[in-house]
N, CA, C and O of each residue as an XYZ file, in Angstrom:
240
protein
N     -14.088     -0.148     26.727
C     -13.418      0.638     25.942
C     -13.890      2.187     25.519
O     -14.899      2.599     24.945
N     -12.659      2.890     26.083
C     -12.616      3.900     25.299
C     -13.284      4.506     24.095
O     -13.017      3.984     23.012
N     -14.069      5.476     24.114
C     -15.027      5.193     22.403
C     -13.266      5.504     21.424
O     -12.778      4.997     20.414
N     -12.865      6.421     22.259
C     -11.459      7.098     21.649
C     -10.715      5.808     20.624
O     -10.423      5.817     19.428
N     -10.568      4.711     21.714
C      -9.383      3.661     21.319
C     -10.256      2.726     20.582
O      -9.651      1.825     20.002
N     -11.799      2.738     20.450
C     -12.388      1.993     19.843
C     -12.572      2.624     18.863
O     -13.642      2.151     18.479
N     -12.133      3.815     17.744
C     -12.576      4.228     16.426
C     -11.881      3.757     16.035
O     -11.952      3.166     14.957
N     -10.550      3.853     17.032
C      -9.172      3.363     16.005
C      -9.412      2.326     15.248
O      -9.181      2.382     14.040
N      -9.895      1.263     15.813
C      -9.267     -0.562     15.268
C     -10.861     -0.806     14.163
O     -12.014     -0.376     14.121
N      -9.933     -1.816     13.372
C     -10.309     -2.043     12.413
C     -10.070     -2.996     12.224
O      -9.077     -3.413     12.821
N     -10.997     -4.218     11.038
C     -11.407     -5.073     10.643
C      -9.695     -6.131      9.981
O      -9.396     -6.119      8.787
N      -8.841     -6.914     11.052
C      -7.815     -7.147     10.618
C      -7.438     -8.522      8.808
O      -6.387     -9.073      8.481
N      -8.696     -8.559      8.196
C      -8.990     -9.402      7.501
C      -9.041     -8.208      6.550
O      -8.162     -7.919      5.738
N     -10.196     -7.548      6.758
C     -10.703     -6.294      4.851
C     -10.229     -4.747      6.012
O      -9.630     -3.949      5.290
N     -10.305     -4.366      7.010
C      -9.383     -3.322      7.174
C     -10.308     -2.712      7.099
O     -10.009     -1.567      6.759
N     -11.908     -2.910      7.310
C     -12.957     -2.241      7.608
C     -13.399     -2.123      8.835
O     -13.567     -3.095      9.571
N     -13.732     -0.379      9.318
C     -14.684     -0.074     10.030
C     -15.305     -1.321     10.784
O     -15.921     -2.142     10.105
N     -15.203     -1.472     11.883
C     -15.553     -1.767     13.276
C     -16.475     -1.307     14.098
O     -16.231     -0.252     14.684
N     -17.725     -1.982     14.327
C     -18.961     -0.908     15.039
C     -19.663     -1.938     15.869
O     -19.904     -3.021     15.334
N     -20.142     -1.662     17.540
C     -20.573     -2.636     18.404
C     -21.655     -3.010     17.497
O     -22.387     -2.417     16.705
N     -21.430     -4.652     18.050
C     -22.787     -5.034     17.727
C     -23.492     -5.992     19.006
O     -23.504     -5.563     20.160
N     -24.070     -7.333     18.640
C     -24.739     -8.299     19.602
C     -24.440     -9.657     19.126
O     -25.177     -9.874     18.164
N     -23.337    -11.136     19.486
C     -23.844    -11.567     19.285
C     -25.467    -12.561     18.458
O     -26.328    -11.877     17.905
N     -25.621    -14.120     18.518
C     -26.899    -14.524     18.306
C     -27.319    -15.037     19.872
O     -28.443    -15.506     20.053
N     -26.034    -14.884     21.357
C     -25.766    -15.354     22.124
C     -26.765    -13.946     22.664
O     -27.901    -14.017     23.132
N     -26.176    -13.047     22.497
C     -26.818    -11.286     22.931
C     -25.009    -11.176     23.972
O     -25.104    -10.820     25.147
N     -23.743    -11.458     23.477
C     -22.610    -11.873     23.766
C     -22.118    -10.302     23.015
O     -22.178    -10.110     21.800
N     -21.701     -9.410     23.889
C     -21.192     -8.457     22.162
C     -19.716     -8.973     21.288
O     -18.759     -9.740     21.389
N     -20.218     -8.117     20.539
C     -18.709     -8.239     19.454
C     -18.836     -7.708     18.860
O     -19.918     -7.132     18.972
N     -17.838     -7.222     17.426
C     -17.228     -5.976     17.040
C     -17.702     -6.805     15.914
O     -17.581     -8.019     15.747
N     -18.570     -5.433     14.779
C     -18.914     -6.652     13.864
C     -18.197     -4.630     12.337
O     -18.064     -3.408     12.271
N     -18.040     -6.155     11.505
C     -16.911     -4.828     10.619
C     -18.264     -5.203      9.065
O     -19.060     -6.064      8.689
N     -17.624     -3.608      8.611
C     -19.306     -2.947      7.919
C     -18.830     -2.868      6.124
O     -19.194     -2.160      5.184
N     -17.699     -4.159      6.307
C     -17.120     -4.330      5.019
C     -18.228     -4.453      3.667
O     -17.702     -5.485      3.249
N     -18.942     -4.295      3.027
C     -19.681     -4.990      2.611
C     -19.657     -6.209      1.387
O     -20.605     -6.821      0.896
N     -18.518     -6.283      1.164
C     -18.402     -8.043      0.411
C     -18.369     -8.844      1.320
O     -19.078     -9.823      1.092
N     -17.574     -8.873      2.768
C     -16.929    -10.226      4.338
C     -16.985     -8.877      5.000
O     -16.151     -7.981      4.867
N     -18.392     -8.839      5.941
C     -18.558     -8.757      6.585
C     -18.551     -9.872      7.583
O     -19.425    -10.696      7.317
N     -17.760    -10.199      8.776
C     -17.064    -10.337      9.615
C     -17.612     -9.996     11.271
O     -17.317     -8.871     11.675
N     -18.416    -10.935     12.271
C     -18.489    -10.380     13.825
C     -16.478    -10.884     14.086
O     -15.546    -11.524     13.601
N     -16.902     -9.956     15.253
C     -15.485    -10.520     15.600
C     -16.030    -10.993     17.690
O     -16.931    -10.281     18.133
N     -15.589    -11.817     18.433
C     -16.212    -11.644     19.921
C     -15.501     -9.849     20.497
O     -14.871     -8.910     20.011
N     -16.074    -10.217     21.680
C     -15.437     -9.185     22.856
C     -15.640    -10.694     24.123
O     -16.418    -11.589     24.453
N     -14.476    -10.172     24.385
C     -14.958    -11.169     25.932
C     -14.178    -10.591     26.725
O     -13.061    -10.230     26.355
N     -14.715    -10.361     28.202
C     -13.968     -9.927     29.596
C     -14.132     -8.498     28.930
O     -13.724     -7.702     29.776
N     -14.632     -7.658     27.553
C     -14.609     -6.346     27.192
C     -12.930     -5.776     26.314
O     -12.420     -4.701     25.994
N     -12.533     -7.421     26.213
C     -10.891     -7.202     25.310
C     -11.298     -8.578     23.816
O     -11.360     -9.807     23.807
N     -11.579     -6.972     22.252
C     -12.047     -7.291     21.219
C     -10.871     -8.502     20.357
O      -9.779     -8.116     19.941
N     -11.395    -10.107     20.196
C     -10.423    -10.486     20.041
C     -10.635    -10.749     18.109
O     -11.308    -11.434     17.338
N      -9.535     -9.664     18.072
C      -9.854     -9.713     16.191
C      -8.390    -10.520     15.894
O      -7.230    -10.164     15.685
N      -9.192    -11.956     16.006
C      -8.384    -12.464     15.104
C      -8.866    -13.695     13.652
O      -8.876    -14.855     14.064
N      -9.113    -13.603     12.622
C      -9.251    -14.119     11.624
C     -10.480    -15.747     12.241
O     -11.694    -15.928     12.155
N      -9.600    -16.394     12.682
C      -9.844    -17.921     12.957
C     -10.846    -18.289     14.002
O     -11.368    -19.364     14.298
N     -10.991    -16.721     14.612
C     -12.430    -16.053     15.946
C     -13.647    -15.476     15.118
O     -14.812    -15.744     15.414
N     -13.250    -14.572     13.937
C     -13.900    -14.579     13.412
C     -15.472    -15.317     12.714
O     -15.285    -16.437     12.241
N     -16.911    -14.799     12.624
C     -17.755    -15.533     12.014
C     -18.814    -14.802     11.437
O     -19.711    -14.085     11.879
N     -18.475    -15.165     10.386
C     -19.380    -14.628      8.894
C     -20.932    -13.293      9.371
O     -21.551    -13.177     10.429
N     -21.016    -12.811      8.541
C     -22.692    -11.939      9.479
C     -23.229    -12.137      8.675
O     -24.360    -11.692      8.870
N     -23.126    -12.751      7.397
C     -24.055    -13.185      5.943
C     -24.552    -14.055      6.210
O     -23.902    -14.841      6.900
N     -25.711    -14.367      5.904
C     -26.485    -15.088      6.214
C     -26.181    -16.851      5.611
O     -26.977    -17.746      5.894
């Protein structure tokens, strides 16, 4: 995904900025920078899946 397009994406739940990350299995994810409710969204075949029910919490 182009960086300019990626920069426009926001967490659909909290509206926080999303950054590139990796899941526990090493798969690409987008991580929300929301301090109260950090969420991770999967990226499948280069497409971010920004659905709340697909997100996982980044809290321990």
